[in-house]
N, C-alpha and C positions, 0 to 999 in steps of 0.2 A: 523613415522607417528602417528597421533592422533588416539584415539579410535573411531572416527566417522565412521559410516558404511553407505555406499551409498545404499539407498533404495528408492523405489517409494513411494511418498506421494501425497496428493491431496489438493488443495485449489482452491478457485474460481479464483484467479489471475493466478495460474498455468494452469488451464483449459482454461482461456482466451488466455494465451500465446500459448498454444498448438493449439488452433483454429485459431490463427492469422498467425503465421509463425513458421513452424517446425524447420527451421534452427536456429532462435533465441532461440527456446525452447531447442535445442541441446546445444547451447553455455551456456545458463543459468543453465541447470541442469546436463550436462554431461561434456562438454568441459572445463568448469571453475572449475570442481571438484578438490579439493586439490591444486588449483592454488595459494593459500595463503602460501603454503609450499615452502621454498627456494629450496628444493630438487626436486620439481616437474619439469617436462619438460618445456622448455621455452614457448612453445605454450600454455600450460595450464596457466602459470603465466600471459601471455599476455591476454588471454581470461578472466581470473579472474579480472584483472585490468579494462578491458572494462566493465565487469559486474557491478563493483562497482561504475561506473559513474552514474550521474543523470543529469537532465535538470532543468533549472530555474523554470518552472512551478511546477515540482515535488518537487524541493527544497522548494519552497514557501509553498506548501501543507504540507510538512513535518514540517516546522517551525510552521505552524498553529496548527497542531496536537500536537506538543510538548508543546506549550504554553498553549493550552486549557487543556491538561492533567495535567500540572503543576498547573494551576489555580484551577481546580476542586479538586485536591489533597490537595493543600494549604487551600482551603476553608473548606475542611473536617476537617482540623486541627485548624480552627478558624481564618485563615488569608485570607483577601480578597483584591486582587489587583484591581485597577481601570481599566477601558477600555483603558485609555491612557497609563498606565503602561504596559498592555498586548500588546498593539500596539508596544510600544518601544522595548519590549523583542523580539517580532516576527521579527521586522525589523532588529534588531541587529544580530539575528541568521542568517537571510538572507544575510546580508552584510558580516558577518564572513565567511559564506560558500563561498560566491563569492570570497573573498580575498584568502582563502585557495586554491581555484582552480586557480585563476589568478596568484598568486605568487609562486605556486608550493609547498607550504608547505604540501599538501596532500601526497606527496611522503614519508614523514616520517611515516605516519600512513594511508595508503590507505584504510583500512577497516573502519576507524573512521572519517576521514576528507573528505571534499567535493571536488570532481573532476567533473567539468561540461563537458558534451559532447560538448557544444558550444565552449568551449576553446580548447578541444582536436582536434576538426575538424576545428577550425578557422572559425566558422560560422559568417556571416556578422552582425547579431544582437548583437554580443558581441564585436564589434570593438569600441575601446574607442576614438581614435583620432577624429573621425567625429561626435561623440556624440550618436552613435547608442546604445552603451552599457548603457548609462545614461537613454535613453528613454525606453529601454527594462527593465532595472532594476526598473525604475519608475513605469511601469505598474504592476510589481510584488508587489512593495511597496503599491501601491494604492489598489491592490486586497487584501492584508493582512489587510489594514485598514478597508476596507468594511466588510471583514469577521469578524473581531473582533467586530466592531460596531453592526453588525447584531446579533452576539452571545449574546450581552448584551441587545439588543432591542426587539428581537422576543418574542412575548407572548407565542408561542408554546414551548419555552425553559425555561419557568419559573420554572418548576419542576426540570429540569436538573441543573439549577443554584442554587437551594435552598435546594435540598433534603439532608437529613442527611447522613453522611459518613457510618453509619451502614447499609444503604440500598444499598451501592455499591456492585455490583456483579463483575464488570470488568472495567478496565480503561486502554486501550491501552496495554492489556496483550496478549501475544501469548498463545492461548489455543489449545488443541488437543482433538479430540475424535477418535474413531476407527469405520470405516464402511467397511464392506466387506473385513475384514482382512487388511485394509490399513489405515494408519494414515492420518487424515484430520486436517488441520490447519485453525484456525479462529482467527481474531483479532478484536473483536467488539470495536469500539472507546470508547463507554461508555454504560454500562448496569446497570440497577437498579432494585430493587425488592421492592414492597410495598405490605403489607398485611393489609387488613381491614375487620373486621367482617368475618374472615374465607376465604375471597376472596384474590386472589393473582394476582398481575399485574407486569409483567416484561416489562420494556421499554428498547429498544436498539436504540442508536443514532449512526448514521454514518455521520461524518462531511465531507463535500465536499467543496473544494475550487474552483472547476471547474464547468463545465456545466453538466446537466443530460446526462447519457448514457443509452443505452438499457440494459446493463448488471447490472445496479444498483439494479433493483427489484429482480433479481436472487440472488444477493449477500445478500439482506435482507432475502430472503427465506432460504438461507443457514444458516443464523444466527438463524432462528426459529428452524431449524433442530438441530443446535448446542445446543440451549437452551433445547431442548427435551432431548438430550443425556447428557448434562453437568449438568443441573439443574433440570432435571425431570419435565420439564414444558410442559403442554399441549399447542398446537398451539393457542387456544383461549385465553390463559393467556398472550400471547406475543403481544406487539405492537412495530412495527419498524418504524423508521423515517430516511429518507434521508434528511439531512439538507444542502441545497445549500447556504452556507453562503455568497458567493460573491454576489448573487442575492437576498438574504433574503427570500428564498422560502423553505418551508418544505413540504415534501411528506410523508404522514403517510400511512403505509400499514399494513394490517392484513391478516393472512393466515390460512386457515382451514386445517384439517387433510389430505384431498385429495390433496391440494396444496403441502403439505410437502411430501406426498408419491410420487408425480410427481417429485419433486426436488431430492428425494432420488434415484429414477430410473434414472434420468438424470445424477446424479453423478456416478452411477454404470456404465452407458454406457460410460461416460468420462473416468473412470478408465480403462475399458476394452480397449479403444482406446490407452491410454497411455501404458498399459502393452504390447500391440502388438509391440511397439518400444523400450520398456525398456531393459536396460542391466546394468550390474554392472560396473560402471566407475572405480572402484578400480582394476578390473581385465582386462579391455579392453578399447580401445579408441572408439570402435563402428564404424559403417559405416556412416559417415556424409552424404553420398549420399542418405541414406534413409530418411533424414530430409530435405525435399524440401524447397527451397527459394520461397518467393513470386514472382510471375511471373513479376509484374510491378515494375521496380526499381524506378519509379518516384512517387510511392505511398507514402503517409505520413509515413506509417509504415516503409518503407525503408529509406526515407530521414532523419528520426530522430532516426534511430536505432543506438544503441551503437556499434554494431558489423559490421557496413557496410564496414569497412576496411578489415575485414576477408572475406567478400563476393566480394571483389574487386568492391564495389559500392560506 
């Protein structure tokens, strides 16, 4: 066994998972634990493989994040790719991932290669003979094209496109802080710092390839808390932007000290709820019955869930 230790941690995505479906939460953080190890029980290995799956919209979003991070990093070294080149990179990543899933090459490296839930469950939108897959993939390609074009065209992103590399604070990097004795994970898509005449401005950008969600503003507030702990930033020094690249819309948010205090209290409450069900997955399998399924099996959360075969749904 590796030196990894199973412990409770917190992130905005984990909290959202906990609040949506406790059964999925169990599979994600407990049932799949050590499923990457060939010596693990078969049910853990199976759960782990299901956890590693993705869906086409998520794959497209990941491709977008990867090419934007690479473009920003390259520009910081003096190289600048065109919008057309970036589009081509993103689309090729998408097509490569699709082929890995369709042709089964993901089996050689399930943690590194793409396996689509649409293929695993034989969903109709991935059927190739009748053209459904081409139409479905075409929508993802067009979404990537729109996202890349808006990245280059939006006036609100001028600073993000031109700022010096010395001002970078973070670029798609997994960061951690500790709150209430618990590790908190954050991954700001792009964070910069500018100082002028003694004043300090931190800008945090969150790229979105989909539509706005209610949870987006909370995520930005968590980033402000992260900036306070990681970079010793006061809330008034931080500006956050949700960038909805598919629609070309930018939502700019600022948070005061009271806002951040409320977020911190909300995180503390979320951690307490998680601790009530937490157990050491290295020492026990836990009681899956304590992690309830969503009542409505026809809900989108169920019909698109990676684990629905484990719930006989």
